[in-house]
C-alpha positions in Angstrom: 94.2 262.7 334.3 92.6 266.0 335.4 94.5 267.9 332.8 93.4 265.3 330.2 89.8 265.7 331.1 89.9 269.4 331.0 87.2 270.9 328.5 88.2 272.1 325.2 87.4 275.7 326.2 90.8 275.8 328.0 92.4 276.1 324.5 92.8 279.5 323.0 90.3 280.3 320.4 87.7 277.8 321.6 84.8 279.4 323.1 81.2 278.1 323.9 80.1 278.2 320.1 83.2 276.5 318.7 83.1 274.0 321.7 79.5 273.2 320.6 80.6 272.5 317.1 83.4 270.2 318.4 80.8 268.4 320.5 78.9 267.4 317.3 82.0 265.1 316.8 81.8 263.8 320.2 84.7 265.8 321.3 84.3 267.6 324.7 87.7 267.2 326.4 91.4 267.3 325.6 91.7 263.5 325.9 88.9 263.0 323.4 90.4 265.6 320.9 93.8 263.9 321.2 92.3 260.6 320.4 90.4 262.0 317.4 93.0 260.6 315.0 93.6 261.7 311.4 91.5 259.8 308.8 94.4 260.2 306.4 97.2 262.5 305.3 98.0 265.0 302.5 101.4 264.0 301.4 102.7 267.5 300.6 106.3 266.2 300.7 106.0 264.7 297.3 107.0 267.7 295.3 106.3 267.7 291.6 106.5 270.1 288.7 103.8 271.7 286.7 104.5 269.7 283.6 104.5 266.4 285.6 101.5 267.2 287.8 98.7 264.5 287.8 95.2 265.2 286.4 92.4 265.8 288.8 94.5 265.1 291.8 95.9 267.5 294.4 99.8 267.7 294.4 102.6 269.8 296.0 104.6 272.2 293.8 107.5 274.5 294.6 106.8 277.7 292.7 108.3 281.1 292.6 106.1 284.2 292.4 106.6 285.9 289.1 104.2 288.9 289.3 102.7 291.0 291.9 99.0 290.0 292.7 96.3 292.1 291.1 92.6 292.5 292.1 89.9 292.0 289.5 86.3 292.9 290.2 84.1 290.4 288.3 80.7 291.4 289.7 79.3 292.4 293.0 80.3 289.8 295.5 82.9 288.2 293.3 86.5 289.4 293.5 89.5 287.6 292.0 93.1 287.9 293.1 95.6 286.8 290.4 99.3 286.4 290.0 101.7 284.2 288.1 104.2 281.7 289.6 106.6 279.4 287.9 109.1 276.4 288.1 111.5 275.0 285.7 108.8 273.3 283.7 106.3 276.1 283.2 104.3 279.1 284.6 100.9 278.9 286.3 98.2 281.5 286.9 97.2 281.4 290.5 93.7 282.6 291.3 92.0 283.2 294.8 88.3 284.0 295.0 87.2 286.7 297.5 90.5 286.7 299.3 91.9 290.1 298.7 93.5 290.1 302.1 96.1 287.9 300.6 97.3 290.7 298.2 100.3 291.6 300.3 101.3 287.9 301.0 103.0 287.3 297.8 106.0 289.3 296.4 107.9 288.6 293.2 110.8 286.3 294.0 109.2 284.5 296.9 109.1 280.8 296.9 105.9 278.9 298.2 104.9 275.4 298.5 101.5 275.2 296.8 99.0 272.3 297.4 96.1 272.0 294.9 94.8 270.6 291.6 96.7 271.8 288.5 94.4 272.7 285.6 96.0 272.3 282.1 95.1 275.1 279.7 95.5 275.6 275.9 95.3 273.3 273.1 98.6 271.7 273.8 98.0 271.6 277.6 101.2 273.6 278.2 99.6 276.4 280.2 98.7 275.9 283.8 96.3 277.2 286.5 95.6 276.7 290.2 92.4 277.9 291.9 92.6 278.7 295.7 95.5 276.4 296.5 97.0 276.1 299.9 100.2 278.1 300.0 103.1 278.0 302.5 106.2 280.1 302.5 109.2 278.0 301.6 112.5 278.2 303.5 115.1 275.5 303.1 116.4 276.1 306.6 112.9 275.6 308.0 111.4 272.7 306.3 107.7 272.2 306.2 106.0 269.0 307.3 105.7 266.5 304.5 102.4 264.8 305.9 99.5 267.1 306.8 96.8 265.4 308.8 93.1 265.3 307.4 90.5 264.8 310.0 86.8 263.9 310.2 85.0 267.3 310.4 81.6 268.8 311.0 79.9 272.0 310.2 81.6 274.9 311.8 85.0 273.2 312.1 87.4 273.5 309.2 90.5 271.3 308.8 92.8 274.2 309.7 90.7 274.8 312.9 91.0 271.1 313.8 94.7 271.0 313.3 95.2 274.2 315.3 93.1 272.8 318.1 95.0 269.5 318.2 98.4 271.3 318.1 97.2 273.6 321.0 96.1 270.5 323.0 99.4 268.8 322.6 101.2 272.1 323.6 98.9 272.4 326.6 99.6 268.9 327.7 103.3 269.4 327.4 105.2 266.5 329.0 102.3 265.5 331.2 100.8 262.8 329.0 100.9 259.8 331.2 101.7 256.2 330.0 99.3 253.5 331.3 101.2 250.7 329.7 103.5 248.8 332.2 107.2 249.7 331.3 108.1 246.0 331.2 105.6 245.3 328.4 106.6 248.5 326.5 110.3 247.6 326.6 109.7 243.9 325.8 107.9 244.8 322.6 109.9 247.9 321.6 107.0 250.2 321.8 107.2 254.0 321.8 106.0 256.2 324.7 102.4 257.2 324.4 103.3 260.9 324.4 105.6 260.3 321.3 102.8 258.3 319.6 100.2 260.9 320.1 102.4 263.7 318.9 103.6 261.7 315.8 100.1 260.5 314.7 98.9 264.1 314.7 102.1 265.7 313.3 104.4 263.1 312.0 108.0 264.1 311.3 108.4 261.2 308.9 106.8 258.1 307.5 109.0 256.1 309.8 107.9 258.1 312.9 104.2 257.7 311.7 104.7 253.9 311.5 106.2 253.7 315.1 103.3 255.8 316.5 100.7 253.7 314.9 102.2 250.5 316.1 102.1 251.7 319.7 98.5 253.1 319.5 97.3 249.9 317.7 98.9 247.9 320.5 97.0 250.0 323.1 93.7 249.4 321.4 94.2 245.7 321.3 95.7 245.5 324.8 92.8 247.5 326.4 90.3 245.5 324.4 91.8 242.2 325.5 92.0 243.3 329.2 88.2 244.3 329.2 87.1 241.2 327.4 89.1 238.7 329.4 88.1 240.4 332.8 84.5 240.7 331.7 84.2 237.0 330.7 86.0 235.9 333.8 83.7 238.0 336.0 80.7 236.6 334.1 81.8 233.1 334.8 82.4 233.8 338.5 78.6 234.3 338.9 76.2 231.3 339.5 73.9 230.6 336.6 70.5 228.9 336.7 71.1 225.4 335.6 68.8 224.5 332.6 69.1 220.6 332.4 65.9 220.1 330.4 67.2 220.5 326.8 64.5 218.6 324.9 63.9 220.9 321.9 61.9 218.3 319.8 58.8 220.4 320.1 60.6 223.4 318.5 62.2 221.2 315.8 58.8 219.8 314.9 57.6 223.2 313.8 60.4 223.8 311.4 60.0 223.2 307.7 63.5 221.8 307.4 65.9 219.5 309.1 68.9 220.8 311.1 72.3 220.5 309.4 74.9 218.5 311.2 76.8 221.8 312.0 73.6 223.3 313.6 72.9 220.2 315.6 76.5 220.2 316.9 76.4 223.8 317.9 73.0 223.4 319.6 74.4 220.5 321.6 77.4 222.5 322.7 74.9 225.3 323.9 72.8 222.8 325.8 75.7 221.3 327.5 76.8 224.7 328.7 73.4 225.7 330.0 72.9 222.5 331.9 75.4 223.6 334.4 75.6 226.4 337.1 78.5 228.1 335.6 77.4 230.8 333.2 77.7 230.0 329.6 79.9 232.3 327.6 79.8 231.2 323.9 80.0 232.9 320.6 78.5 231.3 317.4 80.2 232.4 314.3 79.1 231.4 310.8 78.6 232.4 307.2 75.7 234.4 305.9 72.6 232.1 305.9 74.2 229.3 307.8 71.3 229.2 310.4 72.6 230.9 313.5 69.2 232.2 314.4 67.7 228.8 315.0 70.5 228.0 317.3 69.7 231.0 319.3 66.0 230.1 319.2 67.0 226.7 320.6 68.9 228.3 323.4 66.1 230.6 324.1 63.6 227.7 324.2 65.8 225.7 326.6 65.9 228.7 329.0 62.1 229.1 329.0 61.6 225.3 329.4 63.6 225.6 332.6 61.5 228.5 334.0 63.8 231.3 333.0 63.6 234.3 330.7 65.5 235.0 327.5 66.4 238.2 325.8 67.8 238.8 322.2 69.5 242.1 321.5 70.0 243.2 317.8 71.9 246.2 316.8 69.2 247.7 314.6 65.4 247.9 314.5 65.5 246.4 311.1 67.3 243.3 312.4 65.2 243.2 315.6 61.9 243.3 313.7 63.3 240.5 311.4 64.2 238.3 314.4 60.8 238.9 315.8 58.9 238.1 312.6 60.9 234.8 312.3 60.8 233.8 316.0 57.6 235.1 317.5 55.4 232.6 315.4 57.5 229.7 316.5 57.3 230.7 320.2 53.6 231.5 319.9 52.9 228.0 318.6 54.8 226.6 321.7 52.6 228.7 324.0 55.4 231.2 324.7 54.8 234.9 324.6 57.4 237.0 322.9 57.6 240.7 323.1 59.3 243.3 320.8 61.0 246.2 322.5 62.4 248.9 320.2 62.4 252.6 319.9 59.3 252.6 317.8 57.3 250.5 320.3 54.4 252.6 321.6 54.6 254.0 325.2 51.7 251.7 326.4 53.3 248.6 324.9 56.7 249.5 326.4 54.9 249.8 329.9 53.2 246.4 329.4 56.4 244.7 328.3 58.5 246.1 331.2 55.7 245.0 333.7 55.6 241.6 332.2 59.4 241.1 332.3 59.6 242.0 335.9 56.5 240.2 337.1 57.2 237.5 339.7 54.1 235.5 338.6 54.8 232.7 336.1 51.4 233.0 334.5 51.9 236.7 333.7 55.6 237.0 333.3 56.9 237.5 329.6 59.4 234.7 329.0 60.9 236.1 325.8 61.8 239.6 324.6 63.6 240.7 321.4 64.8 244.2 320.9 67.5 246.8 320.3 69.3 248.8 322.8 65.9 249.8 324.1 66.4 246.7 326.2 69.1 248.8 328.1 66.6 251.5 329.0 65.9 252.3 332.6 63.0 250.4 333.9 63.7 247.2 331.9 64.3 244.5 334.6 64.1 240.6 334.3 62.6 238.7 337.2 64.1 235.3 336.2 67.0 236.0 333.8 68.3 232.8 332.2 69.9 233.7 328.7 71.0 236.9 326.9 71.7 236.7 323.2 73.5 239.5 321.4 73.4 239.4 317.5 76.2 241.0 315.4 78.3 241.3 318.6 80.9 243.7 317.2 78.1 246.2 316.3 77.5 247.0 319.9 79.6 249.1 322.2 81.1 247.2 325.0 79.3 249.5 327.5 76.0 248.4 325.9 76.8 244.8 326.3 77.9 245.5 329.9 74.5 247.1 330.7 72.6 244.1 329.3 74.8 241.7 331.2 74.2 243.8 334.4 70.4 243.5 333.9 70.8 239.7 333.5 73.5 239.1 336.1 74.3 235.4 336.2 72.5 234.5 333.0 74.0 232.4 330.3 75.5 234.4 327.5 75.2 233.5 323.7 76.8 235.7 321.1 76.2 235.5 317.3 78.3 237.0 314.6 77.8 236.7 310.8 81.4 237.8 310.3 83.2 234.5 309.6 86.6 234.8 311.1 89.3 232.0 311.6 88.7 230.2 314.8 92.1 231.1 316.2 91.5 234.7 315.7 88.0 234.4 317.2 89.6 232.9 320.4 91.9 235.8 320.7 89.3 238.5 320.0 86.6 237.3 322.3 88.7 236.6 325.4 87.6 233.4 327.1 84.3 232.9 325.2 84.0 229.4 323.9 83.7 229.4 320.1 81.1 227.4 318.2 81.5 227.4 314.4 78.8 226.7 311.9 80.7 225.7 308.8 77.9 224.2 306.7 75.2 225.9 304.8 71.6 224.5 304.7 70.8 222.3 301.6 69.4 224.3 298.6 71.2 227.5 299.5 72.3 228.7 296.0 75.6 230.1 294.9 75.5 233.8 293.9 77.3 234.3 290.6 79.8 237.1 291.0 81.5 239.3 288.5 83.9 242.2 288.6 83.6 244.9 286.0 84.7 248.5 285.4 82.8 251.6 284.1 83.0 250.4 280.6 80.3 248.0 281.3 77.9 250.6 282.8 75.4 250.4 279.8 75.3 246.7 280.0 74.9 246.8 283.7 71.9 249.3 283.5 70.3 246.9 281.0 70.9 244.1 283.4 69.1 246.0 286.2 66.1 246.6 283.9 66.1 242.9 282.9 66.1 241.7 286.6 63.2 244.0 287.4 61.3 243.1 284.2 61.5 239.4 285.3 60.1 240.4 288.7 63.3 240.6 290.7 64.6 243.4 292.9 68.0 245.1 293.0 70.3 246.4 295.6 72.9 249.1 294.7 75.5 249.8 297.4 77.8 252.8 297.3 80.6 253.5 299.8 79.6 257.1 300.7 76.3 259.0 301.2 77.4 262.1 299.5 80.3 263.3 297.4 83.4 263.6 299.6 84.4 267.1 300.7 87.2 268.4 298.5 89.6 268.8 301.4 89.2 265.1 302.3 89.1 263.7 298.8 92.9 263.7 298.1 94.1 262.6 301.5 95.9 259.3 301.5 94.7 256.6 303.9 97.3 255.6 306.5 98.1 252.3 304.7 99.1 254.1 301.5 101.1 256.6 303.4 103.1 253.8 305.2 103.4 252.0 301.9 104.9 255.1 300.5 102.8 254.6 297.4 99.9 256.7 296.1 96.5 255.0 295.9 95.0 254.0 292.6 91.4 254.4 293.9 89.0 256.1 291.6 86.6 258.8 292.9 84.0 257.6 295.3 80.6 256.8 294.0 78.1 258.6 296.2 74.7 257.1 296.9 72.9 260.4 296.5 74.4 261.0 293.1 73.9 257.5 292.0 70.2 257.4 293.0 69.7 260.6 291.0 71.5 259.3 288.0 69.6 256.0 288.0 66.3 257.7 288.4 67.0 259.9 285.4 68.3 256.9 283.3 65.4 254.6 284.2 62.3 256.8 285.0 60.1 253.8 284.9 61.7 252.1 287.8 60.7 252.5 291.4 63.8 253.6 293.2 64.3 253.8 297.0 67.2 255.4 298.9 68.5 254.6 302.4 71.6 255.4 304.3 72.9 255.3 307.9 72.3 259.0 308.6 68.6 258.6 308.4 66.5 258.3 311.6 66.2 254.5 312.4 62.3 254.8 312.0 62.7 256.2 308.5 65.4 253.5 307.6 63.2 250.8 308.8 60.2 252.1 306.9 62.2 252.2 303.6 63.6 248.8 304.1 60.1 247.4 304.9 58.7 249.0 301.7 61.6 247.3 299.7 60.8 244.0 301.3 57.1 244.4 300.4 58.0 245.1 296.9 57.2 248.8 296.7 60.6 249.6 295.3 62.3 247.9 292.4 65.8 249.2 293.3 67.2 250.2 296.6 70.3 252.4 296.5 72.0 252.3 299.8 75.2 252.6 301.8 76.3 249.6 303.9 73.3 250.1 306.2 71.9 247.1 304.4 74.8 244.9 305.2 72.8 243.4 308.0 69.1 244.0 307.5 65.7 242.7 306.5 65.5 239.4 304.6 64.3 240.1 301.0 63.9 236.7 299.2 62.9 238.4 296.0 66.2 240.4 295.7 68.2 238.8 292.8 71.0 241.4 292.0 73.6 243.1 294.3 75.7 245.8 292.7 78.6 247.2 294.8 80.1 250.5 293.5 83.8 251.2 294.2 84.1 247.6 295.4 87.8 248.1 295.9 87.0 250.2 298.9 85.4 247.3 300.8 87.1 244.5 302.7 86.5 241.1 301.4 84.5 239.9 304.4 82.2 243.0 304.0 81.7 242.3 300.3 80.7 238.7 301.2 78.3 240.1 303.8 76.7 242.4 301.1 76.7 239.6 298.7 74.7 237.5 301.3 71.7 240.0 300.9 70.7 238.2 297.6 70.1 234.6 296.7 67.9 234.1 299.7 65.0 232.9 297.7 64.2 230.8 294.7 65.4 233.4 292.1 68.8 232.9 290.5 71.0 235.6 292.0 74.0 237.7 290.9 76.5 240.1 292.4 78.4 242.6 290.3 81.4 244.3 291.8 82.1 247.7 290.0 85.6 249.1 290.2 88.0 251.2 288.1 90.9 250.5 290.5 94.1 249.4 288.5 96.2 248.2 291.4 97.2 244.5 291.4 96.0 244.2 295.0 92.5 245.4 294.2 92.2 243.2 291.2 93.3 240.2 293.1 90.9 240.8 296.0 88.0 241.2 293.6 89.2 238.1 291.9 88.9 236.2 295.2 85.2 237.3 295.4 84.5 236.0 291.9 86.2 232.6 292.7 85.3 231.9 296.2 82.0 231.6 298.1 82.9 230.2 301.3 82.9 232.9 304.1 85.7 231.4 306.2 88.0 231.1 303.1 87.2 234.6 302.2 88.0 235.8 305.7 91.3 234.0 305.6 92.1 235.7 302.4 90.9 239.1 303.9 93.3 238.6 306.7 96.2 237.8 304.2 95.5 240.7 302.0 94.0 243.6 303.6 95.9 246.7 304.7 95.1 248.7 307.8 92.0 250.1 306.3 90.4 253.4 305.9 91.9 254.9 309.0 88.4 256.2 310.1 87.1 256.6 313.5 83.9 254.9 314.6 80.7 257.0 314.6 81.5 258.5 311.2 78.1 257.5 309.7 78.5 255.4 306.7 82.2 255.6 306.4 83.6 252.1 305.5 85.6 250.3 308.2 87.8 248.4 305.7 88.4 245.4 308.0 84.6 245.1 308.4 84.7 244.2 312.0 85.2 245.6 315.6 85.2 249.4 316.2 88.9 250.1 316.5 90.2 253.5 315.6 93.4 252.5 314.0 93.8 248.7 314.4 93.1 246.3 311.6 92.4 242.7 312.0 93.7 242.1 308.6 97.2 243.7 309.0 97.7 243.6 312.8 96.9 240.0 313.7 100.4 239.3 315.2 100.1 242.5 317.3 96.5 241.4 318.4 98.0 238.1 319.6 100.8 239.6 321.5 98.6 242.2 323.1 96.1 239.5 324.1 98.8 237.3 325.6 100.2 240.2 327.7 96.7 241.1 328.8 96.1 237.7 330.1 99.4 237.5 331.8 98.8 240.7 333.6 95.4 239.8 334.7 96.7 236.5 336.1 99.2 238.4 338.2 96.9 241.3 339.2 93.3 240.5 338.4 92.0 243.9 339.6 94.9 245.9 338.2 95.4 247.3 341.6 99.1 248.2 340.8 98.2 249.8 337.5 95.5 252.5 338.4 95.9 254.4 335.0 95.4 251.2 333.0 92.5 250.3 335.3 90.8 253.7 334.7 91.5 253.4 331.0 89.9 249.9 330.7 87.0 251.1 333.0 86.4 254.1 330.7 85.8 251.8 327.8 84.0 249.0 329.5 81.4 250.9 331.6 77.8 251.1 330.7 78.3 254.7 329.6 81.2 253.9 327.4 79.2 253.4 324.2 81.2 252.4 321.2 84.7 251.0 321.9 87.1 253.8 321.6 
């Protein structure tokens, strides 16, 4: 473990400056570097010819150098290095910009594997050119790797530097990479050694080896997650909770302008029954967008307060915390219950007042209810009479954050809410021993959002539809899968699912929110267009969302930051660009942002993807509106996702749920069930993992208050 925790500066070529650049990716130690998995791979083993090379896509070619390189001075600061290379189908001109040091690297007759985009020249397209391709000397006796990893990068760290650092870390570790998984479990399920898996995920010898490596690392993610969740819930339930037998919520219900659905009433009954006893409740409420989970949470909070206890609700964003406060504070105020809002933007004076009121032993001064973000976890926030903690959008918090809130409310009842409708059996597996309540009924009057799938040919009509919606008084969301254009080095990397399927993707270029916002502003200068994305400071995001909700913007161009956000009843049109790049459950979440008021609402899914799978998935969205049915379809159809690590800004997690690095709830359900079953068996035999210190340390590292996002 000591060697794994060594700083990156033990590796050659990494000094303080480069270590600082790696730290921007959250990489400080060898262990963190080895678990910084590739986000995809360049499949350089698929050799093609110049004549057969695809348009606008990087490809691999075996070319023989035909002419000696020559240097051409274009202007001051611009020097070209040019030579020709050929294969059996044609000849290409190779150009490098300001790289004269390569002049002696190419001699006529030498064979190289080139990786780059082939440009077709001439009227007939029978002349070829490559600009600044990657080139590797070719030797049949020393084959080059087919799959070259592509990583999430940051300023100051190139792809080559990342690959070099990972390779050096693997060499530094040698054979000392310990395996925390009990050998009997590894043998029973034919899992590779962790050392093999780490080497192959970073430098795969073959597609088969990559598949074996991924399977082991996915099992580890699920197994560690299941151990932590199961142990955490068991520990929670070993405490004594304050009984809350008075569960008359009629005063609260009398303030509502609607009647509870049967599903809401059933779930509130389940919550009330749990809270009546002295065993801490551990329950998750799952339900579709707009099903009314919040009023169930409000009922639970009211029950806690009626019985002399305090209640805290933690939301993952300031936007959502403000929304909950705006919805619930008036209700509680009408019942004579003070409700505080504790977020990063709360003034210092108000924060001091709330902290004092939460910890006050006097009933008449104590604050009964607080709603907030992770500011609730900050030092100095203590509860004198904790009774209930509610976490909304559970999967968006790191396990360490949830652990901190639980520690501040030791023995309190626990209620979790999730708007990701997942099958009940999968929820039981995912959330350890939490009881599951399912709201499978929408309130009366909740309208169906008409959904259409179109391609770029419909762009003029779509722009006209935007203008029509705005002219009629509506507002429009446009969601793009990325903030900016993808870096060229990343753009042609195949996600892991396509590599393992041994088939190239048919995904068109990513529509970037920055570019789209500019294009829309140029095409429709009369519209007021806002722009928000996950990389903005939370205060700025909240302000933009507030202005959109207040009608100051006609159109909001966004990344998925609005998937869970402020309620805008006036929003009548949701447009999702590159819709094929989203999971079905996430598309359903996005669609749920519109149709929340009296206006007729529409959702348009834009995609030029030609694959049968993509067309079928988008077809499901057009036909189906029940979130649980969509979740089932997502589980049946989705592959392992984008292969993106958490913390990557607005990158799409294709399975749209928990923060796993490799694992997908869509593709890996069977492995999840196996890992969960093994975790529960192991904890029954050894509740404190005394015989498995490496495994205990690994679980502890992910489930401590400092762990942050599940890794």
